[in-house]
C-alpha positions as CSV (number, residue, x, y, z in Angstrom):
1,M,-44.6,131.4,119.7
2,V,-42.7,134.0,121.8
3,P,-44.4,137.4,121.5
4,A,-42.2,140.0,120.3
5,R,-42.2,141.8,123.6
6,T,-41.3,139.0,125.2
7,L,-38.4,138.5,122.6
8,S,-37.4,142.0,123.4
9,L,-37.0,141.9,127.0
10,L,-34.8,138.9,126.8
11,L,-32.3,140.1,124.8
12,V,-32.4,143.1,127.2
13,A,-31.7,141.2,130.1
14,L,-29.3,138.8,128.2
15,L,-27.1,141.9,127.6
16,A,-27.1,143.0,130.6
17,A,-25.8,140.1,132.5
18,C,-23.2,139.9,129.8
19,N,-22.2,143.9,130.7
20,R,-22.2,142.4,134.2
21,D,-20.2,139.3,133.6
22,T,-16.9,140.9,132.3
23,G,-14.5,138.4,133.9
24,P,-11.5,139.4,135.8
25,S,-10.4,143.1,135.8
26,A,-7.7,144.8,134.1
27,A,-5.8,145.4,137.7
28,A,-6.7,141.7,138.7
29,L,-4.9,140.4,135.6
30,A,-1.8,142.3,135.8
31,A,-1.5,141.1,139.6
32,R,-1.9,137.8,138.4
33,A,0.7,137.9,135.6
34,K,3.1,140.0,138.1
35,A,2.8,136.8,140.9
36,Q,3.4,134.4,138.1
37,A,6.3,136.5,137.1
38,A,8.0,136.7,140.5
39,F,7.2,132.8,140.7
40,E,9.0,132.2,137.8
41,A,12.2,134.6,138.1
42,S,12.4,132.6,142.0
43,E,12.1,129.3,140.3
44,Q,14.9,130.5,138.0
45,A,17.1,132.1,140.2
46,W,16.9,128.1,142.8
47,R,17.7,126.1,139.6
48,T,20.8,128.1,138.8
49,Q,22.3,128.0,142.0
50,R,21.7,124.6,142.2
51,Q,22.8,123.5,139.0
52,A,25.9,126.0,139.7
53,E,26.3,123.5,143.4
54,L,25.8,120.5,141.6
55,T,28.8,121.3,139.3
56,R,31.5,123.0,141.5
57,P,35.1,121.8,141.2
58,D,34.2,119.5,144.3
59,G,30.3,119.3,143.4
60,W,28.9,116.2,143.4
61,T,29.3,115.7,140.0
62,S,33.3,115.5,141.0
63,L,32.8,112.0,142.3
64,V,35.3,109.8,140.7
65,G,35.5,106.8,143.2
66,L,34.5,105.4,146.6
67,H,36.9,102.9,147.9
68,W,36.5,100.6,150.9
69,L,39.4,100.9,153.6
70,D,39.3,97.7,155.5
71,P,41.6,97.3,158.4
72,G,45.5,97.4,156.9
73,T,47.7,99.1,154.4
74,H,46.3,100.6,151.8
75,R,49.1,102.3,148.9
76,V,46.6,104.8,146.7
77,G,47.1,106.3,143.7
78,S,46.2,106.0,139.5
79,G,49.3,103.9,139.1
80,A,48.7,100.0,138.1
81,D,51.1,99.0,140.9
82,N,48.7,100.2,143.7
83,G,46.2,98.5,145.8
84,I,43.7,101.2,145.3
85,R,43.6,103.1,142.0
86,L,42.6,106.5,141.6
87,A,40.8,107.3,138.4
88,L,42.4,110.4,138.2
89,G,45.3,111.9,140.3
90,P,49.1,111.0,140.6
91,A,50.7,107.8,140.0
92,H,51.3,107.4,143.8
93,L,49.1,109.6,146.6
94,G,50.3,107.8,149.3
95,V,49.8,105.1,151.7
96,F,46.5,104.5,154.0
97,T,46.8,102.6,157.5
98,V,43.6,101.4,159.1
99,R,44.1,100.3,162.6
100,A,40.9,100.1,165.3
101,G,38.8,102.4,163.6
102,K,41.4,105.2,163.3
103,V,42.7,106.0,159.8
104,R,46.4,107.5,159.2
105,F,47.9,108.8,155.7
106,V,51.7,109.0,154.8
107,A,52.1,111.4,151.1
108,D,54.0,110.5,148.3
109,T,53.3,113.4,146.3
110,D,52.7,117.1,147.4
111,V,49.4,117.3,149.2
112,T,47.6,119.8,151.5
113,I,45.7,118.8,154.5
114,D,42.8,120.7,155.2
115,G,44.4,123.5,153.2
116,T,48.0,123.6,154.9
117,P,50.9,121.7,153.1
118,A,51.7,118.0,155.0
119,R,53.0,114.9,154.6
120,G,50.5,112.8,156.3
121,G,49.2,112.7,159.7
122,E,45.8,111.1,161.1
123,L,42.7,111.7,159.4
124,R,39.4,112.2,161.0
125,S,36.2,110.4,159.0
126,D,33.2,112.5,158.3
127,A,31.7,111.1,161.6
128,D,34.1,113.5,163.6
129,P,32.2,116.4,165.2
130,G,34.9,118.6,163.3
131,G,34.1,117.3,160.3
132,A,36.2,114.6,157.9
133,S,40.1,115.7,156.9
134,L,40.2,117.1,153.4
135,I,43.2,116.1,151.4
136,G,44.4,118.2,148.4
137,F,46.0,116.8,145.3
138,D,47.1,117.8,141.8
139,D,46.6,121.4,142.7
140,G,43.9,121.3,144.3
141,K,41.6,119.9,141.5
142,G,41.7,116.4,143.3
143,Q,40.0,116.0,146.6
144,A,39.9,112.7,149.0
145,L,38.4,112.4,152.5
146,V,37.4,109.0,154.4
147,I,34.0,108.7,155.4
148,A,32.0,106.4,157.9
149,R,29.1,104.3,156.6
150,G,27.4,101.5,158.4
151,G,30.4,100.6,160.9
152,R,33.4,100.5,157.9
153,L,35.3,103.3,156.4
154,A,35.9,104.5,152.7
155,L,37.9,107.1,150.7
156,R,35.4,109.0,148.8
157,V,37.7,110.9,146.1
158,K,36.9,114.1,144.0
159,H,38.3,115.5,140.8
160,A,37.5,118.4,139.0
161,D,38.2,116.8,136.1
162,A,35.6,113.8,136.5
163,P,34.0,112.9,133.4
164,S,30.5,113.5,135.4
165,R,31.6,116.9,135.7
166,V,32.9,117.8,132.3
167,H,30.6,116.5,130.5
168,F,27.1,117.5,132.6
169,S,24.0,117.3,130.4
170,G,22.1,120.0,132.3
171,L,18.9,119.3,134.3
172,D,15.1,119.0,133.0
173,Y,12.3,120.3,134.8
174,W,8.5,119.2,135.5
175,P,6.0,121.8,134.5
176,G,4.8,122.4,138.1
177,G,4.0,125.8,139.2
178,P,2.3,127.3,142.5
179,Q,0.0,124.7,143.0
180,W,2.5,122.6,144.0
181,R,3.5,124.8,147.0
182,L,1.8,122.7,149.7
183,P,0.9,124.0,153.5
184,A,1.6,121.4,155.7
185,R,1.4,120.3,159.2
186,F,4.3,119.2,161.3
187,I,3.3,116.3,163.3
188,P,6.6,116.2,166.0
189,H,7.6,112.6,167.5
190,P,8.8,111.9,170.9
191,P,12.2,113.6,171.2
192,G,15.0,111.1,170.5
193,K,13.3,109.4,167.7
194,T,15.2,108.0,164.5
195,L,14.0,106.2,161.3
196,P,16.4,103.0,159.8
197,V,17.0,104.3,156.6
198,V,18.9,101.6,153.6
199,N,21.1,104.0,151.6
200,I,22.2,102.9,148.1
201,I,24.2,100.7,148.8
202,G,22.7,98.5,151.1
203,I,23.4,100.1,154.6
204,T,21.0,100.8,157.3
205,E,21.4,103.6,159.1
206,D,18.9,105.5,162.0
207,I,18.6,109.3,161.1
208,P,16.8,111.4,163.7
209,N,13.5,111.8,162.9
210,P,11.2,114.5,164.3
211,G,8.3,114.6,163.3
212,A,5.8,114.0,160.5
213,L,4.5,116.2,157.8
214,E,1.1,116.3,156.5
215,F,-0.7,117.9,153.5
216,T,-3.7,117.3,151.1
217,R,-3.6,117.2,147.0
218,N,-6.8,117.3,144.8
219,G,-8.4,116.3,148.4
220,T,-6.5,113.5,149.5
221,R,-4.3,113.7,153.1
222,Y,-0.3,112.5,152.8
223,R,1.4,112.2,154.8
224,L,5.6,111.5,154.9
225,E,8.1,111.1,157.4
226,A,10.8,114.4,157.9
227,L,14.6,113.9,158.8
228,D,17.6,116.0,160.3
229,E,20.6,115.8,159.3
230,G,22.0,118.9,161.5
231,E,21.8,121.3,159.0
232,G,18.8,123.6,159.8
233,T,15.8,122.7,157.8
234,L,14.1,119.1,157.6
235,L,15.3,116.4,154.8
236,V,12.4,114.4,153.3
237,V,13.5,111.7,151.0
238,F,9.9,110.3,149.0
239,A,9.1,108.3,146.0
240,D,6.0,108.8,144.0
241,R,4.2,107.5,141.0
242,T,6.6,109.2,138.5
243,S,9.6,107.6,139.9
244,G,11.0,105.7,137.6
245,H,8.7,107.0,134.9
246,G,10.2,110.7,134.1
247,S,11.7,111.4,137.6
248,Y,14.5,109.6,139.0
249,G,13.9,105.9,139.9
250,A,15.3,105.6,143.4
251,G,13.7,108.9,144.5
252,R,14.1,112.6,145.2
253,F,15.0,114.9,148.1
254,L,13.0,118.0,149.1
255,D,14.3,120.5,151.4
256,A,11.7,122.0,153.6
257,P,12.3,124.8,156.5
258,L,11.7,123.6,160.2
259,P,7.9,124.2,161.7
260,D,7.0,127.7,162.7
261,A,5.1,128.4,166.5
262,Q,1.5,127.2,165.0
263,G,3.6,123.6,163.5
264,R,2.5,124.9,159.9
265,V,5.5,124.3,157.0
266,L,5.5,124.9,153.1
267,L,6.0,122.0,151.2
268,D,7.3,123.4,147.8
269,F,7.7,120.5,145.5
270,N,8.9,122.7,142.5
271,R,12.0,122.4,144.4
272,A,12.3,118.4,144.6
273,Y,15.8,117.4,143.5
274,N,17.5,114.5,142.7
275,P,20.1,112.9,145.2
276,P,23.7,112.5,143.8
277,C,23.6,109.1,142.9
278,A,21.3,110.3,140.1
279,F,24.8,111.6,139.0
280,T,27.4,109.5,140.0
281,L,28.0,105.6,141.3
282,F,29.9,106.9,144.4
283,A,27.6,108.7,146.3
284,T,25.7,106.7,149.3
285,C,22.1,108.6,149.3
286,P,19.5,107.5,151.3
287,L,16.6,105.7,150.0
288,P,12.8,106.9,150.7
289,P,11.5,104.6,153.8
290,P,8.3,102.7,152.8
291,Q,6.4,105.6,154.7
292,N,7.3,107.7,152.3
293,R,6.6,106.0,148.9
294,L,3.2,108.3,147.7
295,N,0.5,107.3,145.6
296,L,0.3,110.5,143.9
297,R,1.8,111.8,140.4
298,V,4.4,114.7,141.7
299,E,4.8,116.5,138.3
300,A,7.0,119.4,139.6
301,G,10.4,119.4,140.3
302,E,13.4,117.7,138.8
303,K,13.1,114.7,136.2
304,A,15.5,112.1,135.5
305,Y,19.0,112.8,134.6
306,R,20.1,111.9,131.4
307,K,23.7,111.1,131.6
308,P,26.0,111.4,129.0
309,V,28.2,109.0,127.6
310,A,31.6,109.4,129.1
311,R,34.8,106.4,130.2
312,P,34.2,104.5,133.1
313,V,36.3,105.3,136.7
314,S,37.8,103.0,139.2
315,G,36.0,102.5,142.5
316,S,33.6,99.6,143.5
317,P,30.5,101.6,144.5
318,A,29.0,98.5,146.6
319,A,29.8,97.2,149.9
């Protein structure tokens, strides 16, 4: 049996320990709450901007067609008598002629080219250093431009009244959190290195691959190859264990800043986002290279988009 005096001493010691272990101070709790509020505000601002860009009148949700332009003459418009039939737009937009890799356009209605009223002319593609010529129609609600993919040319068409834009159903996100903002180390590749990347229409393109990014999550090291599309940032196209299981099955994109002088990069997976192909059949998104398929559940960033039921639009999405 424990003596009464010993029992009293034990109680005094326990009370003293409890008084010492009072948990985080009020100041520490306030600082933690402030940091969490700042994080949530920053994320909400990014999400708001992300949705605004996606649903602009000429954003990715406005795509209504992808039409291949093989050598020859193509009459384009929404009328049934056109070789290339538009989902939205004038009955007769005009005639596109492809010769020796060049595209000439003659308008059959009022259009602008690069913002100026025009009747036609030779069109630049998106492979041109000056960017693609932009044909505007339907009082600016519609746009058409020539893109180059895998040695072929195609006409990409947008319209502000696209069902995918008008009936956009919003974005959903994984819980994420500050714990998904992970420091990474940039490992440079030799100058000029490229990575063969297959896109969703089956075309392989060699994209500049300046280096890889290594990061650690729960004690495990992971590596992602980074791409450079000339926009002053690094692009990571990746898949993970949530791909097809809550996240878009064909992978997600993540933009990262260029490395600092010490080769440090912050990867914020809360800002992983769906490629355009998650919202439209008429985009030509790159797919994750084999090196970028993570054996990890990234429960941060955008979830898979739930498309609304809408009428189909014209234009073959495949080569």
